[in-house]
C-alpha positions in Angstrom: -51.1 36.6 20.2 -55.0 36.7 21.4 -55.6 35.6 24.8 -57.7 32.6 26.0 -60.3 35.5 27.1 -60.7 36.3 23.5 -62.1 32.7 22.1 -65.0 32.6 25.4 -65.3 36.3 24.1 -66.3 35.0 20.9 -68.5 31.8 22.3 -70.4 34.6 24.0 -71.3 35.7 20.5 -72.9 32.3 19.5 -75.6 31.5 21.3 -78.0 33.3 24.3 -76.2 31.4 26.8 -73.4 29.0 27.8 -76.1 26.2 28.1 -78.0 26.9 24.4 -74.0 26.6 22.9 -73.4 23.6 25.1 -76.9 21.8 24.0 -76.2 22.6 19.8 -72.5 21.3 20.1 -73.7 18.4 21.9 -76.4 18.0 18.8 -74.1 18.1 16.1 -71.6 15.9 17.6 -73.9 13.3 18.2 -74.9 13.3 14.9 -71.7 13.2 13.1 -70.8 10.3 15.5 -74.1 8.6 15.0 -73.5 9.3 10.9 -69.7 8.3 10.4 -68.8 4.9 9.1 -66.4 2.7 11.2 -63.7 1.8 9.0 -61.7 -1.9 9.3 -58.4 -1.9 8.2 -55.8 -1.5 8.9 -57.9 -2.1 12.4 -61.2 -0.4 13.6 -60.8 3.6 13.1 -63.3 6.2 12.5 -62.5 9.6 10.8 -64.9 11.9 11.4 -64.7 15.3 9.4 -66.4 18.6 10.7 -67.2 17.0 14.5 -67.8 20.9 15.9 -70.2 23.4 14.4 -67.9 25.5 12.7 -68.2 28.6 14.7 -67.1 26.4 17.9 -64.1 25.2 15.8 -63.1 28.6 15.4 -63.0 29.3 18.7 -61.6 25.8 19.7 -59.0 26.9 17.3 -58.2 30.2 18.9 -58.3 29.4 22.3 -55.6 26.5 21.1 -53.1 28.7 19.2 -54.0 31.3 22.4 -52.3 28.3 24.7 -49.6 27.4 22.3 -48.0 31.3 22.2 -48.7 31.4 25.6 -46.0 31.1 28.6 -47.4 27.9 30.3 -46.7 25.4 27.1 -44.8 22.6 28.8 -42.3 19.7 27.6 -44.2 16.3 27.1 -42.1 13.7 27.8 -43.9 10.3 26.2 -43.5 10.2 22.8 -39.7 10.0 21.6 -36.5 10.3 24.1 -35.0 11.6 21.1 -36.8 14.9 20.9 -38.8 16.8 23.5 -42.8 18.1 22.0 -44.7 20.9 23.7 -48.3 20.1 25.7 -50.9 22.8 27.1 -52.6 20.6 29.7 -56.4 21.7 30.3 -57.4 19.7 33.4 -58.8 22.1 35.6 -58.7 24.6 32.9 -62.3 26.3 33.6 -62.4 28.4 30.1 -65.7 28.1 28.6 -64.3 26.3 25.4 -62.5 23.8 27.4 -65.8 23.0 29.8 -67.7 22.9 26.5 -65.5 20.0 25.2 -66.1 18.3 28.7 -69.2 18.7 28.7 -70.2 17.2 25.4 -67.8 14.3 25.4 -68.1 13.4 29.0 -72.0 13.4 28.4 -73.2 9.4 28.1 -75.3 9.5 24.9 -71.9 11.0 23.5 -69.8 8.4 25.0 -71.9 5.3 24.0 -72.7 6.8 20.9 -68.6 6.5 20.4 -68.5 3.2 22.1 -71.1 1.6 19.9 -68.6 2.1 16.8 -66.3 -0.1 18.2 -67.4 -2.2 21.0 -70.4 -5.4 21.1 -73.2 -3.6 22.9 -71.6 -1.1 25.1 -74.0 -0.8 28.3 -74.9 2.3 29.7 -73.2 0.7 32.2 -70.2 0.9 30.8 -70.5 4.7 29.4 -70.8 5.8 32.4 -68.2 3.9 34.3 -65.3 6.6 31.8 -64.1 9.7 32.2 -62.0 11.6 30.5 -58.0 11.2 31.3 -55.8 13.5 32.6 -54.1 13.5 29.4 -56.7 15.5 28.2 -54.5 18.5 26.3 -53.1 20.7 23.2 -50.5 19.1 21.5 -47.7 20.6 20.0 -45.0 19.4 17.5 -43.1 20.9 15.1 -42.1 19.7 11.9 -39.7 17.0 11.5 -40.5 15.0 14.0 -42.1 11.3 14.6 -43.6 9.2 17.5 -42.3 5.6 17.9 -44.9 2.9 16.7 -47.1 1.7 20.1 -50.4 0.7 21.5 -52.2 2.8 24.8 -51.9 1.8 28.0 -54.9 -1.2 28.6 -57.1 1.4 30.8 -57.6 3.5 28.1 -60.8 2.5 26.6 -61.0 5.1 23.4 -58.1 7.1 21.7 -59.3 10.4 20.4 -56.9 12.7 18.5 -58.9 16.2 16.7 -56.6 18.2 14.3 -56.3 21.5 14.7 -54.1 23.0 11.9 -52.5 26.2 12.6 -52.1 27.3 8.6 -53.9 26.0 5.7 -52.6 22.4 4.6 -51.6 20.9 1.6 -53.5 17.5 0.5 -49.9 16.1 0.8 -49.2 17.4 4.4 -53.2 16.6 5.7 -52.2 12.8 5.2 -48.3 12.8 6.0 -49.4 14.7 9.6 -52.5 12.9 10.8 -52.0 9.8 13.1 -50.4 6.9 11.3 -52.3 3.5 11.5 -49.9 0.3 11.2 -51.1 -2.8 10.2 -49.7 -6.2 12.0 -46.6 -6.2 9.5 -45.9 -2.6 10.9 -46.7 -1.0 7.0 -48.0 2.1 7.8 -51.9 3.1 6.7 -52.6 7.1 6.4 -56.8 7.1 6.8 -57.2 10.2 8.3 -56.2 13.7 7.2 -54.7 16.2 9.4 -57.7 18.5 8.9 -59.3 21.0 10.2 -62.3 20.5 12.1 -61.6 16.5 11.9 -61.2 13.7 14.5 -59.7 10.1 14.4 -61.0 7.7 16.7 -59.9 4.3 17.8 -59.6 2.1 20.7 -56.8 0.5 22.0 -56.2 -3.5 21.7 -53.5 -6.3 20.9 -52.6 -4.5 17.6 -54.1 -1.0 17.1 -50.1 -0.3 16.3 -50.0 3.9 15.7 -48.0 7.1 16.0 -47.2 9.8 13.7 -44.8 12.0 12.0 -44.7 15.6 11.1 -43.5 17.4 8.3 -45.4 21.0 9.1 -46.1 22.2 12.3 -48.8 19.7 14.2 -51.4 20.7 16.7 -53.7 18.4 17.6 -55.6 18.2 20.8 -55.7 14.6 22.4 -58.5 13.2 24.5 -59.0 9.4 26.2 -61.4 7.7 28.1 -60.5 5.7 30.8 -61.7 3.6 33.4 -60.3 5.2 37.0 -60.5 1.8 38.4 -58.4 0.1 36.4 -56.0 3.2 35.6 -55.2 2.6 39.3 -54.9 -0.9 39.1 -52.1 -0.2 36.2 -50.6 2.3 38.4 -50.0 -0.4 40.9 -48.5 -2.4 38.9 -45.3 -3.4 39.3 -42.9 -2.3 36.6 -41.5 -5.8 35.6 -44.9 -7.0 34.8 -46.0 -4.2 32.8 -42.2 -2.8 31.2 -40.3 -5.9 30.6 -40.6 -9.3 28.4 -42.8 -11.0 28.0 -45.0 -7.9 29.0 -47.5 -10.5 30.8 -49.0 -7.4 33.1 -49.7 -5.6 29.4 -50.9 -8.4 28.0 -52.8 -9.5 30.8 -54.6 -6.3 31.4 -55.4 -6.1 27.1 -57.1 -9.2 27.5 -59.2 -8.7 30.7 -60.6 -5.8 29.3 -61.2 -7.2 25.7 -62.9 -10.6 27.7 -65.1 -8.0 29.8 -66.1 -5.4 27.1 -65.7 -7.3 23.4 -64.9 -5.5 20.5 -66.4 -5.7 16.8 -63.4 -6.3 15.1 -62.4 -9.6 17.6 -66.0 -10.9 18.1 -66.6 -13.2 20.6 -64.4 -16.0 19.3 -61.9 -17.2 22.5 -59.7 -18.2 20.0 -59.1 -15.2 17.9 -58.8 -13.2 21.6 -55.9 -15.8 22.6 -54.1 -15.6 19.1 -54.1 -11.9 18.8 -52.1 -12.1 22.5 -49.9 -14.2 21.1 -48.9 -12.0 18.4 -49.1 -8.6 19.8 -45.6 -6.8 19.0 -45.4 -5.0 21.8 -41.4 -5.6 22.7 -40.5 -2.3 24.9 -41.8 -0.5 27.7 -44.9 2.3 27.5 -46.2 -0.4 24.8 -43.7 0.6 22.0 -43.2 -1.9 18.9 -39.5 -1.1 17.7 -38.9 -1.5 14.5 
């Protein structure tokens, strides 16, 4: 299997400098985000194809595969207690591929373009307050697994899942292995596709119910934007408030975030916010929705 450095060598061939590569990839990503439509069902999300220039996507895939078959893959504990997925964390990784990803998605213009798909008039200040969460990692799942329905923790302002299949994928498997979005009745919807060089983006709120199942090897890159101050406060919150009924800490944190940074999906109607809070179906720790 190729080493991570092979992807770096590949990158070096694409431009006269790493800075040129950063600039070219940033422009491409920004264009793809700006041109993307936001779908409303079952909750606001965007599925964006060709998110990276083809040559850079090839380098990302090469890098991912070198990580997948390395000795540094770790267990990923937070999905389903009945099985264990694998992960390769990229925090602190200085390979050119990873640095380019980090630079692109730390760029204020890219962050604000993404925020504008979901938040009402997001300020530059909000874009500057957000950073890439430490759960920035390749995530490897074998066939026949599933993830519990859940909502992401309140300090996460955006959830981003890049699809990087190792092998060609049939149309049916493209549908069944992307992120599953659930409506308020917990009926599954499959608006995204497990398609090479594509990404699914959404924001956590009271009914951003999602998960996945796998019929084949499912290789993705996960990334989240978080507010570090809110994350620290969330981590300090007593477990009883976060993870025991009636989950007051969770509900308060989501409500506080949406009041400060209202969603296009909710609008500014206070009654809507309180209605969605009261209807939130989280009934288990870690934002899980048991069926």
